[in-house]
C-alpha positions in Angstrom: -10.7 -22.6 -1.5 -10.1 -25.3 1.5 -8.6 -27.7 -1.6 -4.8 -27.1 -2.1 -4.9 -28.0 -5.5 -7.2 -25.5 -7.0 -6.8 -22.8 -9.2 -9.4 -20.1 -10.2 -10.9 -20.4 -13.6 -8.9 -17.3 -15.0 -5.8 -18.1 -13.1 -5.6 -21.2 -15.1 -6.7 -19.4 -18.5 -4.1 -17.1 -18.3 -1.4 -19.6 -18.0 -2.9 -21.8 -20.6 -3.4 -19.7 -23.0 -3.3 -15.7 -22.2 0.4 -15.4 -21.8 0.7 -16.9 -24.9 -1.5 -14.9 -27.1 0.0 -12.0 -25.4 3.8 -13.2 -25.9 2.6 -13.6 -29.6 0.7 -10.1 -30.0 3.3 -8.0 -28.6 6.9 -10.1 -29.9 8.2 -10.4 -26.4 12.1 -12.1 -26.2 11.2 -13.1 -22.0 8.6 -14.5 -20.3 9.1 -11.6 -17.4 8.0 -9.2 -20.0 4.4 -10.5 -20.2 1.8 -8.4 -18.5 -0.1 -10.0 -15.4 -2.4 -8.6 -12.8 -0.7 -7.2 -10.0 -3.8 -6.4 -7.7 -7.8 -5.5 -7.8 -9.0 -2.8 -5.4 -12.3 -2.4 -4.3 -13.4 0.7 -2.7 -17.4 2.1 -1.4 -17.4 5.5 -0.5 -20.5 6.4 1.5 -20.2 10.3 1.9 -23.4 12.4 3.3 -25.0 9.4 4.2 -22.3 8.1 6.6 -22.3 11.7 8.2 -26.1 11.3 8.8 -25.4 8.0 10.0 -22.6 6.4 11.6 -24.0 2.5 10.6 -24.0 3.1 7.1 -19.7 3.2 6.9 -20.6 -0.3 8.8 -22.9 -1.4 6.1 -21.1 -0.4 3.6 -18.1 -2.2 5.3 -20.3 -5.4 5.3 -21.2 -5.7 2.0 -17.8 -5.5 0.4 -16.5 -7.6 2.7 -19.4 -9.8 1.5 -18.4 -9.2 -2.2 -14.4 -9.5 -1.8 -14.4 -13.1 0.4 -12.1 -11.1 2.6 -12.3 -8.8 5.1 -12.2 -5.1 3.9 -11.3 -2.4 6.1 -12.6 1.4 7.2 -11.8 4.5 5.5 -11.6 7.4 7.7 -11.6 11.1 7.1 -8.0 12.8 7.0 -9.1 16.4 7.8 -12.4 18.0 9.2 -14.2 19.8 6.9 -17.1 21.8 8.7 -19.0 22.7 5.1 -20.2 19.0 5.3 -19.7 18.1 9.0 -17.3 16.0 8.6 -15.0 15.6 11.5 -10.8 13.9 10.9 -11.3 10.0 11.2 -14.9 9.7 10.9 -15.8 6.2 9.3 -16.6 7.6 5.6 -16.5 3.9 3.4 -14.4 1.0 3.0 -11.9 -0.7 0.7 -10.3 -4.0 0.2 -7.2 -5.6 -1.6 -7.7 -8.5 -3.6 -4.4 -10.8 -5.1 -3.7 -14.2 -5.8 -6.2 -16.6 -6.1 -9.1 -14.0 -4.7 -8.1 -11.2 -7.5 -8.6 -14.0 -10.6 -11.9 -15.3 -8.8 -13.3 -11.7 -8.3 -12.5 -10.5 -11.9 -14.5 -14.0 -12.9 -17.5 -13.1 -11.1 -17.0 -9.6 -11.9 -16.9 -10.7 -15.8 -19.6 -13.7 -16.0 -22.0 -12.7 -13.4 -22.3 -9.1 -12.2 -21.9 -7.0 -15.1 -24.7 -9.4 -17.2 -26.6 -8.0 -14.0 -26.3 -4.6 -14.6 -29.1 -2.5 -16.4 -28.5 -1.5 -19.8 -25.2 -2.7 -20.2 -23.6 -2.3 -23.0 -20.4 -2.9 -22.3 -17.4 -1.0 -20.4 -15.4 2.1 -21.5 -12.0 1.2 -23.0 -10.7 4.4 -21.9 -10.2 4.3 -18.4 -6.7 3.4 -18.5 -4.1 5.7 -16.5 -1.5 5.3 -19.1 0.7 3.1 -17.2 -2.0 -0.1 -17.5 -4.4 0.2 -14.7 -7.7 0.5 -15.4 -10.5 1.9 -13.4 -14.1 1.7 -13.6 -17.4 2.5 -10.9 -20.4 0.1 -10.8 -23.5 2.3 -9.9 -24.9 0.0 -7.6 -22.9 -3.1 -5.2 -26.5 -5.0 -6.1 -25.0 -6.6 -9.1 -22.9 -8.7 -6.8 -25.0 -12.4 -6.0 -23.0 -12.5 -2.5 -25.2 -9.4 -1.8 -29.5 -10.6 -0.3 -31.1 -8.1 -2.3 -33.6 -8.5 0.4 -31.8 -6.7 2.7 -30.5 -4.3 1.4 -31.1 -0.8 3.3 -28.9 1.3 0.7 -27.4 0.7 -2.8 -23.9 1.5 -2.7 -21.3 2.9 -6.0 -18.1 0.7 -6.1 -15.1 1.4 -7.8 -12.8 -1.3 -9.1 -9.3 -0.2 -10.0 -7.4 -3.2 -11.8 -3.3 -2.7 -11.1 -1.1 -4.6 -14.3 2.2 -4.4 -14.2 1.8 -3.7 -18.1 4.1 -0.5 -19.7 1.4 0.8 -22.1 -2.4 1.0 -22.0 -2.3 -0.9 -25.1 -1.1 -4.2 -23.8 -3.4 -3.9 -20.5 -6.4 -3.5 -22.9 -5.2 -6.4 -24.7 -4.4 -8.5 -21.8 -8.1 -7.4 -19.8 -9.8 -8.5 -23.2 -8.5 -11.8 -23.6 -10.0 -12.0 -20.1 -13.5 -11.5 -21.9 -13.4 -7.8 -20.0 -16.8 -6.6 -22.3 -15.0 -3.0 -23.7 -17.3 -1.5 -25.7 -14.7 0.5 -27.3 
């Protein structure tokens, strides 16, 4: 991303064709009404493994940083829970928020590279919208991303991915994500 005139492929596609298609489909009067991506939040929770071994949270942090291309932050326990042997401020996972060009790059890699590598992949649920145009999904294994060296992985982590948009309705957001070639199965 050192090149100043570089634009991610999906960002260019959004500007060139997706905006016009959305404007025509929903009949927006103003260009500012057209929904757009705001951010993508990635999260890995280690849970019980992090309680037993503090290196697990560091491993998840390193993996998430590699996947996102941006430094992830450690998530810590808010309260102590004796039954789970969790103490306050104990590292339990990692998260990162992507915006701008990195967000479009990640979405491109997720759709074109990572999702086809998922075993028995038949598309993602089209029902995981929150009612305000945001989409959440989970991956069972983070090793589907090409940035992760399969041989050096000591633990496979599940991963949450939240795509936040400024769309007013789920239908608008789903239509926009479909135009990005998100493989919905319904």
